[in-house]
C-alpha positions in Angstrom: 1.6 -10.6 8.1 1.5 -12.1 4.7 0.1 -9.9 2.3 -0.6 -9.5 -1.6 0.1 -6.0 -2.8 -1.0 -5.2 -6.5 0.0 -2.2 -8.2 -1.8 -0.8 -11.9 -2.7 2.0 -14.1 1.1 2.8 -14.4 2.2 2.4 -10.7 3.8 -0.7 -11.6 6.4 1.7 -13.2 7.7 2.6 -9.7 8.3 -1.2 -8.6 10.6 -2.4 -11.3 7.3 -3.1 -13.5 6.4 -5.8 -11.4 2.6 -5.9 -10.9 2.1 -8.0 -8.1 4.1 -9.1 -4.8 4.2 -11.3 -2.1 5.3 -10.0 1.0 5.6 -10.8 4.4 5.8 -8.2 7.1 6.9 -9.0 10.5 5.7 -8.9 13.9 8.8 -6.7 15.0 8.1 -4.1 12.3 4.0 -3.9 13.1 5.1 -3.2 17.1 8.0 -0.8 16.1 5.3 0.9 14.1 3.7 2.5 17.7 0.3 4.0 16.7 -1.7 0.9 16.9 -2.1 -3.2 17.7 -1.7 -5.0 14.1 -0.5 -2.8 11.2 -2.6 0.3 9.8 -2.9 0.9 6.1 -1.0 4.1 7.2 1.8 1.9 8.2 1.7 -0.4 5.5 2.0 2.3 3.1 5.3 3.7 4.8 6.8 0.3 4.6 5.9 0.2 0.8 7.9 3.1 0.2 10.7 2.2 1.9 10.7 -1.8 0.5 8.9 -1.9 -2.8 8.8 1.7 -4.4 12.4 1.6 -6.4 11.8 5.0 -7.8 9.5 8.6 -7.8 8.0 7.7 -4.2 6.1 11.0 -4.4 4.4 9.7 -6.9 2.8 6.8 -4.7 2.6 8.7 -1.6 2.9 11.8 0.4 4.0 11.1 4.1 2.2 8.2 4.8 -0.7 8.7 3.0 -1.2 7.5 -0.6 -1.3 10.5 -3.6 -4.5 11.7 -5.1 -5.8 10.2 -7.6 -4.6 6.4 -6.1 -7.7 4.1 -6.0 -6.7 1.7 -3.3 -8.7 -1.5 -2.9 -8.6 -3.9 0.1 -9.5 -7.1 -1.0 -11.9 -5.7 -4.0 -13.4 -3.1 -1.9 -12.7 0.2 -1.8 -10.5 1.4 0.9 -12.9 4.3 2.3 -15.6 1.3 3.1 -13.1 -0.1 5.0 -11.8 2.6 7.1 -9.2 3.7 4.8 -5.7 4.5 6.0 -7.1 3.1 10.0 -7.9 -0.4 8.6 -5.6 -2.7 10.3 -4.5 -5.0 7.7 -5.0 -8.9 8.5 -3.1 -11.7 7.2 -3.9 -12.8 3.6 -5.1 -9.5 2.5 -4.9 -8.3 -1.2 -4.3 -4.8 -1.2 -4.6 -2.8 -5.0 -3.2 0.6 -5.3 -4.4 1.9 -9.3 -3.2 5.3 -10.7 -6.3 7.2 -11.9 -4.6 9.9 -13.4 -2.7 9.8 -16.8 -1.7 12.1 -19.2 -3.1 13.2 -22.3 
């Protein structure tokens, strides 16, 4: 499963300041993740925490869901319109995570 994962709004600081990541999640991981055929966004979030986030993973996710204040887009569409964490990622999807929380 090949995905483009993008971070913005300050979240890129958690991934060595790299905004765009081209990743491939192997089918074995998807099968081992158990809950559904394919790979749900919930499983992708857990994979991102384990493989991309370099510091302060609690700023990105709590358990298997993103923290409040993080806008998630799937191919430029709000993930709430796609099924949110239940959406099954498709080969070639672009997943964008943008923090809407800013200090002041």
